[in-house]
KEKEFI-887867 format. One record per atom (N, C-alpha, C, O): x, y negated, z negated; atom name; residue number from 1. Coordinates in Angstrom, 1 decimal, padded with zeros to 4 digits, m for minus. Atoms other than C-alpha are relative to their C-alpha. Layout:
<semars>
SEMAR;X;Y;Z;CA;NUM
...
</semars>
This chain:
<semars>
SEMAR;m000.8;m001.2;m000.2;N;1
SEMAR;075.0;m123.0;m029.7;CA;1
SEMAR;001.4;m000.3;000.6;C;1
SEMAR;002.3;000.5;000.4;O;1
SEMAR;m001.3;000.3;m000.7;N;2
SEMAR;077.8;m124.7;m027.7;CA;2
SEMAR;001.1;m000.2;m001.1;C;2
SEMAR;002.2;000.2;m000.9;O;2
SEMAR;m001.0;000.3;001.1;N;3
SEMAR;079.5;m125.8;m031.0;CA;3
SEMAR;000.5;001.3;m000.6;C;3
SEMAR;001.7;001.5;m000.9;O;3
SEMAR;m000.4;m001.3;000.6;N;4
SEMAR;079.5;m122.2;m032.3;CA;4
SEMAR;000.9;000.7;000.9;C;4
SEMAR;001.8;001.4;000.4;O;4
SEMAR;m000.9;m000.6;m001.0;N;5
SEMAR;081.2;m121.0;m029.1;CA;5
SEMAR;001.4;m000.5;m000.2;C;5
SEMAR;002.4;000.2;000.0;O;5
SEMAR;m001.3;000.6;000.1;N;6
SEMAR;084.0;m123.4;m029.7;CA;6
SEMAR;000.8;000.4;m001.3;C;6
SEMAR;002.0;000.4;m001.3;O;6
SEMAR;m000.7;m000.5;001.2;N;7
SEMAR;084.8;m122.0;m033.2;CA;7
SEMAR;m000.1;001.5;m000.2;C;7
SEMAR;000.3;002.0;m001.2;O;7
SEMAR;000.1;m001.5;000.0;N;8
SEMAR;084.2;m118.3;m032.4;CA;8
SEMAR;001.5;000.5;000.1;C;8
SEMAR;002.2;000.3;001.0;O;8
SEMAR;m001.3;m000.4;000.1;N;9
SEMAR;087.4;m116.7;m033.5;CA;9
SEMAR;000.4;001.1;001.0;C;9
SEMAR;001.6;001.2;001.3;O;9
SEMAR;m000.3;m001.1;m001.0;N;10
SEMAR;087.1;m113.8;m031.0;CA;10
SEMAR;000.3;m000.7;001.3;C;10
SEMAR;001.3;m000.4;002.0;O;10
SEMAR;m000.3;000.7;m001.2;N;11
SEMAR;086.9;m116.3;m028.1;CA;11
SEMAR;001.3;m000.7;m000.1;C;11
SEMAR;002.1;m000.7;000.9;O;11
SEMAR;m001.2;000.7;000.2;N;12
SEMAR;089.7;m118.4;m029.5;CA;12
SEMAR;001.2;000.9;000.1;C;12
SEMAR;002.2;000.6;000.7;O;12
SEMAR;m001.1;m001.0;m000.1;N;13
SEMAR;091.9;m115.3;m030.0;CA;13
SEMAR;000.2;000.5;001.4;C;13
SEMAR;001.4;000.7;001.8;O;13
SEMAR;m000.1;m000.4;m001.4;N;14
SEMAR;091.2;m114.1;m026.5;CA;14
SEMAR;000.7;m001.0;000.9;C;14
SEMAR;001.6;m000.7;001.6;O;14
SEMAR;m000.6;001.1;m000.8;N;15
SEMAR;092.1;m117.5;m025.0;CA;15
SEMAR;001.4;m000.2;m000.4;C;15
SEMAR;002.3;m000.4;000.5;O;15
SEMAR;m001.4;000.1;000.5;N;16
SEMAR;095.3;m117.7;m027.1;CA;16
SEMAR;000.8;001.1;000.6;C;16
SEMAR;001.9;000.9;001.1;O;16
SEMAR;m000.7;m001.1;m000.5;N;17
SEMAR;096.3;m114.3;m026.0;CA;17
SEMAR;000.2;m000.1;001.5;C;17
SEMAR;001.3;000.2;002.0;O;17
SEMAR;m000.1;000.3;m001.5;N;18
SEMAR;095.6;m115.1;m022.3;CA;18
SEMAR;001.1;m001.0;000.3;C;18
SEMAR;001.9;m000.9;001.2;O;18
SEMAR;m001.0;001.1;m000.2;N;19
SEMAR;097.6;m118.3;m022.6;CA;19
SEMAR;001.4;000.6;m000.2;C;19
SEMAR;002.4;000.3;000.5;O;19
SEMAR;m001.3;m000.6;000.3;N;20
SEMAR;100.5;m116.4;m024.2;CA;20
SEMAR;000.5;000.9;001.0;C;20
SEMAR;001.7;001.0;001.3;O;20
SEMAR;m000.4;m000.9;m001.1;N;21
SEMAR;100.5;m113.8;m021.5;CA;21
SEMAR;000.3;m000.6;001.3;C;21
SEMAR;001.3;m000.4;001.9;O;21
SEMAR;m000.1;000.5;m001.4;N;22
SEMAR;100.0;m115.8;m018.4;CA;22
SEMAR;000.7;m001.4;000.2;C;22
SEMAR;001.0;m001.7;001.3;O;22
SEMAR;m000.6;001.4;m000.1;N;23
SEMAR;101.5;m119.3;m019.1;CA;23
SEMAR;001.3;000.0;000.7;C;23
SEMAR;001.6;m000.9;001.6;O;23
SEMAR;m001.4;000.0;m000.6;N;24
SEMAR;105.1;m118.4;m018.1;CA;24
SEMAR;000.2;000.9;001.2;C;24
SEMAR;001.3;001.1;001.6;O;24
SEMAR;m000.1;m000.8;m001.2;N;25
SEMAR;104.3;m116.1;m015.2;CA;25
SEMAR;000.1;m000.8;001.3;C;25
SEMAR;m000.9;m001.5;001.6;O;25
SEMAR;m000.2;000.8;m001.2;N;26
SEMAR;105.7;m117.7;m012.1;CA;26
SEMAR;m000.6;000.6;001.3;C;26
SEMAR;m000.9;m000.1;002.2;O;26
SEMAR;000.5;m000.7;m001.2;N;27
SEMAR;104.5;m115.1;m009.6;CA;27
SEMAR;m000.7;001.3;m000.4;C;27
SEMAR;m000.2;002.1;m001.1;O;27
SEMAR;000.8;m001.2;000.3;N;28
SEMAR;101.8;m112.5;m009.8;CA;28
SEMAR;000.3;001.0;001.1;C;28
SEMAR;000.1;000.7;002.3;O;28
SEMAR;m000.4;m001.0;m000.9;N;29
SEMAR;102.9;m109.3;m008.2;CA;29
SEMAR;m001.3;000.8;000.4;C;29
SEMAR;m002.0;001.3;m000.4;O;29
SEMAR;001.1;m000.9;m000.6;N;30
SEMAR;100.4;m107.4;m005.9;CA;30
SEMAR;000.5;001.0;000.9;C;30
SEMAR;001.6;000.9;001.4;O;30
SEMAR;m000.4;m001.1;m000.9;N;31
SEMAR;100.6;m104.2;m004.0;CA;31
SEMAR;m000.2;m000.5;001.5;C;31
SEMAR;m000.9;m001.5;001.7;O;31
SEMAR;000.1;000.5;m001.4;N;32
SEMAR;101.0;m104.6;m000.2;CA;32
SEMAR;m001.4;000.1;000.6;C;32
SEMAR;m001.7;m000.8;001.4;O;32
SEMAR;001.3;m000.1;m000.6;N;33
SEMAR;097.5;m103.4;000.6;CA;33
SEMAR;m001.1;m000.7;m000.9;C;33
SEMAR;m002.3;m000.6;m000.6;O;33
SEMAR;000.9;000.7;000.8;N;34
SEMAR;095.9;m105.6;m002.1;CA;34
SEMAR;m000.1;m001.5;000.3;C;34
SEMAR;000.9;m002.1;000.8;O;34
SEMAR;000.2;001.4;m000.2;N;35
SEMAR;094.5;m109.1;m001.8;CA;35
SEMAR;000.4;m000.7;m001.2;C;35
SEMAR;m000.2;m000.5;m002.3;O;35
SEMAR;m000.4;000.8;001.1;N;36
SEMAR;096.3;m111.5;m004.1;CA;36
SEMAR;m000.8;m001.3;m000.1;C;36
SEMAR;m000.7;m002.2;000.7;O;36
SEMAR;000.9;001.2;000.2;N;37
SEMAR;093.8;m114.0;m005.5;CA;37
SEMAR;000.8;m001.1;m000.7;C;37
SEMAR;000.5;m002.3;m000.4;O;37
SEMAR;m000.8;001.0;000.8;N;38
SEMAR;096.2;m115.7;m007.9;CA;38
SEMAR;001.4;000.1;000.4;C;38
SEMAR;002.0;001.2;000.5;O;38
SEMAR;m001.4;000.0;m000.3;N;39
SEMAR;099.7;m116.8;m007.1;CA;39
SEMAR;000.8;m000.1;m001.3;C;39
SEMAR;001.9;000.5;m001.3;O;39
SEMAR;m000.7;000.1;001.2;N;40
SEMAR;100.8;m117.7;m010.6;CA;40
SEMAR;m000.9;000.2;m001.2;C;40
SEMAR;m002.1;000.3;m001.1;O;40
SEMAR;000.8;m000.1;001.2;N;41
SEMAR;099.8;m117.3;m014.2;CA;41
SEMAR;m000.8;m001.2;m000.3;C;41
SEMAR;m001.9;m001.1;m000.9;O;41
SEMAR;000.8;001.2;000.2;N;42
SEMAR;098.7;m120.9;m014.4;CA;42
SEMAR;m001.2;000.0;000.9;C;42
SEMAR;m002.3;m000.6;000.5;O;42
SEMAR;001.2;m000.1;m000.8;N;43
SEMAR;096.3;m120.2;m011.5;CA;43
SEMAR;m001.1;000.8;m000.7;C;43
SEMAR;m002.3;000.5;m000.7;O;43
SEMAR;000.9;m000.8;000.8;N;44
SEMAR;094.7;m117.5;m013.7;CA;44
SEMAR;m000.6;m000.7;m001.1;C;44
SEMAR;m001.8;m000.7;m001.3;O;44
SEMAR;000.5;000.8;001.2;N;45
SEMAR;094.4;m119.8;m016.7;CA;45
SEMAR;m001.0;m001.0;000.5;C;45
SEMAR;m002.0;m001.3;m000.1;O;45
SEMAR;000.9;001.0;m000.5;N;46
SEMAR;092.9;m122.5;m014.5;CA;46
SEMAR;m001.4;000.6;000.4;C;46
SEMAR;m002.4;000.0;000.3;O;46
SEMAR;001.2;m000.7;m000.5;N;47
SEMAR;090.4;m120.0;m013.0;CA;47
SEMAR;m001.0;000.2;m001.2;C;47
SEMAR;m002.2;000.0;m001.1;O;47
SEMAR;000.9;m000.2;001.2;N;48
SEMAR;089.1;m119.1;m016.5;CA;48
SEMAR;m000.3;m001.2;m000.8;C;48
SEMAR;m001.0;m001.1;m001.8;O;48
SEMAR;000.3;001.3;000.7;N;49
SEMAR;089.2;m122.7;m017.7;CA;49
SEMAR;000.8;000.0;m001.3;C;49
SEMAR;000.4;m000.8;m002.2;O;49
SEMAR;m000.8;000.0;001.3;N;50
SEMAR;091.9;m122.0;m020.4;CA;50
SEMAR;001.0;m001.1;000.2;C;50
SEMAR;001.7;m001.2;001.2;O;50
SEMAR;m001.0;001.2;000.0;N;51
SEMAR;094.0;m125.1;m021.3;CA;51
SEMAR;001.0;000.3;m001.0;C;51
SEMAR;000.7;000.3;m002.2;O;51
SEMAR;m001.1;m000.3;000.9;N;52
SEMAR;097.4;m124.4;m022.8;CA;52
SEMAR;000.2;m001.2;m000.9;C;52
SEMAR;000.8;m001.0;m002.0;O;52
SEMAR;m000.2;001.2;000.8;N;53
SEMAR;097.4;m128.0;m024.2;CA;53
SEMAR;m000.9;000.1;m001.3;C;53
SEMAR;m000.6;m000.6;m002.3;O;53
SEMAR;000.9;m000.1;001.2;N;54
SEMAR;094.6;m127.0;m026.7;CA;54
SEMAR;000.5;001.1;m000.9;C;54
SEMAR;m000.1;001.3;m001.9;O;54
SEMAR;m000.5;m001.1;000.8;N;55
SEMAR;096.7;m124.2;m028.1;CA;55
SEMAR;000.2;m000.4;m001.5;C;55
SEMAR;m000.1;000.4;m002.4;O;55
SEMAR;m000.3;000.4;001.4;N;56
SEMAR;097.8;m126.1;m031.2;CA;56
SEMAR;m001.3;m000.1;m000.8;C;56
SEMAR;m001.4;000.4;m001.9;O;56
SEMAR;001.3;000.1;000.7;N;57
SEMAR;094.1;m126.9;m032.1;CA;57
SEMAR;m000.6;001.3;m000.2;C;57
SEMAR;m001.4;001.5;m001.2;O;57
SEMAR;000.5;m001.4;000.2;N;58
SEMAR;093.2;m123.3;m031.6;CA;58
SEMAR;000.6;000.7;m001.2;C;58
SEMAR;000.0;001.3;m002.0;O;58
SEMAR;m000.7;m000.5;001.2;N;59
SEMAR;095.8;m122.3;m034.1;CA;59
SEMAR;m000.5;m000.6;m001.3;C;59
SEMAR;m000.7;000.1;m002.3;O;59
SEMAR;000.5;000.7;001.1;N;60
SEMAR;094.6;m124.9;m036.5;CA;60
SEMAR;m001.4;000.5;m000.4;C;60
SEMAR;m001.7;000.8;m001.6;O;60
SEMAR;001.4;m000.5;000.2;N;61
SEMAR;091.0;m123.7;m036.1;CA;61
SEMAR;000.1;001.4;m000.6;C;61
SEMAR;m000.7;001.8;m001.5;O;61
SEMAR;m000.1;m001.4;000.5;N;62
SEMAR;092.0;m120.0;m036.6;CA;62
SEMAR;000.5;000.0;m001.5;C;62
SEMAR;m000.1;000.7;m002.3;O;62
SEMAR;m000.5;000.0;001.4;N;63
SEMAR;094.0;m120.8;m039.8;CA;63
SEMAR;m001.1;m000.6;m001.0;C;63
SEMAR;m001.3;000.0;m002.0;O;63
SEMAR;001.1;000.6;000.9;N;64
SEMAR;091.1;m123.0;m041.2;CA;64
SEMAR;m001.1;001.0;m000.2;C;64
SEMAR;m001.6;001.1;m001.3;O;64
SEMAR;001.0;m001.0;000.1;N;65
SEMAR;088.7;m120.2;m040.5;CA;65
SEMAR;000.4;001.1;m001.0;C;65
SEMAR;m000.4;001.6;m001.8;O;65
SEMAR;m000.5;m001.0;000.9;N;66
SEMAR;090.9;m117.7;m042.3;CA;66
SEMAR;m000.1;m000.5;m001.5;C;66
SEMAR;m000.5;000.2;m002.3;O;66
SEMAR;000.0;000.6;001.3;N;67
SEMAR;091.2;m120.0;m045.3;CA;67
SEMAR;m001.4;m000.1;m000.5;C;67
SEMAR;m001.7;000.3;m001.7;O;67
SEMAR;001.4;000.2;000.5;N;68
SEMAR;087.5;m120.8;m045.5;CA;68
SEMAR;m000.7;001.3;m000.2;C;68
SEMAR;m001.4;001.5;m001.2;O;68
SEMAR;000.6;m001.3;000.2;N;69
SEMAR;086.3;m117.2;m045.0;CA;69
SEMAR;000.5;000.8;m001.2;C;69
SEMAR;m000.2;001.4;m001.9;O;69
SEMAR;m000.6;m000.8;001.1;N;70
SEMAR;088.7;m115.7;m047.5;CA;70
SEMAR;m000.4;m000.7;m001.3;C;70
SEMAR;m000.6;000.0;m002.3;O;70
SEMAR;000.4;000.7;001.2;N;71
SEMAR;087.9;m118.4;m050.0;CA;71
SEMAR;m001.5;000.3;m000.4;C;71
SEMAR;m001.8;000.5;m001.5;O;71
SEMAR;001.4;m000.4;000.3;N;72
SEMAR;084.2;m117.8;m049.6;CA;72
SEMAR;m000.2;001.4;m000.5;C;72
SEMAR;m001.0;001.6;m001.4;O;72
SEMAR;000.1;m001.4;000.4;N;73
SEMAR;084.6;m114.1;m049.9;CA;73
SEMAR;000.5;000.2;m001.4;C;73
SEMAR;m000.1;000.9;m002.2;O;73
SEMAR;m000.5;m000.1;001.4;N;74
SEMAR;086.7;m114.5;m053.1;CA;74
SEMAR;m001.1;m000.6;m000.9;C;74
SEMAR;m001.3;000.0;m002.0;O;74
SEMAR;001.0;000.6;000.9;N;75
SEMAR;084.1;m116.8;m054.6;CA;75
SEMAR;m001.3;000.8;m000.2;C;75
SEMAR;m001.8;000.9;m001.3;O;75
SEMAR;001.2;m000.9;000.1;N;76
SEMAR;081.2;m114.4;m053.8;CA;76
SEMAR;000.4;001.2;m000.8;C;76
SEMAR;m000.4;001.6;m001.7;O;76
SEMAR;m000.4;m001.1;000.8;N;77
SEMAR;083.1;m111.5;m055.2;CA;77
SEMAR;000.2;m000.3;m001.5;C;77
SEMAR;m000.2;000.4;m002.4;O;77
SEMAR;m000.2;000.5;001.4;N;78
SEMAR;084.1;m113.5;m058.3;CA;78
SEMAR;m001.3;m000.2;m000.7;C;78
SEMAR;m001.5;000.2;m001.9;O;78
SEMAR;001.3;000.2;000.6;N;79
SEMAR;080.5;m114.5;m058.9;CA;79
SEMAR;m000.7;001.3;m000.3;C;79
SEMAR;m001.3;001.5;m001.4;O;79
SEMAR;000.6;m001.3;000.2;N;80
SEMAR;079.3;m110.9;m058.5;CA;80
SEMAR;000.7;000.7;m001.2;C;80
SEMAR;000.0;001.3;m002.0;O;80
SEMAR;m000.7;m000.7;001.0;N;81
SEMAR;082.0;m109.6;m060.8;CA;81
SEMAR;m000.3;m000.6;m001.4;C;81
SEMAR;m000.5;000.1;m002.4;O;81
SEMAR;000.3;000.7;001.2;N;82
SEMAR;081.2;m112.2;m063.5;CA;82
SEMAR;m001.5;000.4;m000.5;C;82
SEMAR;m001.7;000.4;m001.7;O;82
SEMAR;001.4;m000.3;000.4;N;83
SEMAR;077.5;m111.2;m063.4;CA;83
SEMAR;m000.1;001.4;m000.7;C;83
SEMAR;m001.0;001.7;m001.4;O;83
SEMAR;m000.1;m001.4;000.6;N;84
SEMAR;078.5;m107.6;m064.5;CA;84
SEMAR;000.4;m000.1;m001.5;C;84
SEMAR;000.1;000.8;m002.2;O;84
SEMAR;m000.5;000.1;001.3;N;85
SEMAR;080.1;m108.9;m067.7;CA;85
SEMAR;m000.7;m000.9;m000.8;C;85
SEMAR;m000.4;m001.2;m002.0;O;85
</semars>
């Protein structure tokens, strides 16, 4: 099951979005009466175990999944359509 987690497009998309949002944040702003747990965006990414260095491979995985899933869908629909004629 661990391997499926690594190619889950929802997880990959969430991690990519978090990296895009938090990577360049130098200071996390908190209200005066709130406890600031994280100082920077990189602290947040580290807490969740998100690694910005893997970003390229996540994009490659997402594109590969799109190509494979769309090709499979096309072939299934094509096979179904041919069976009607």
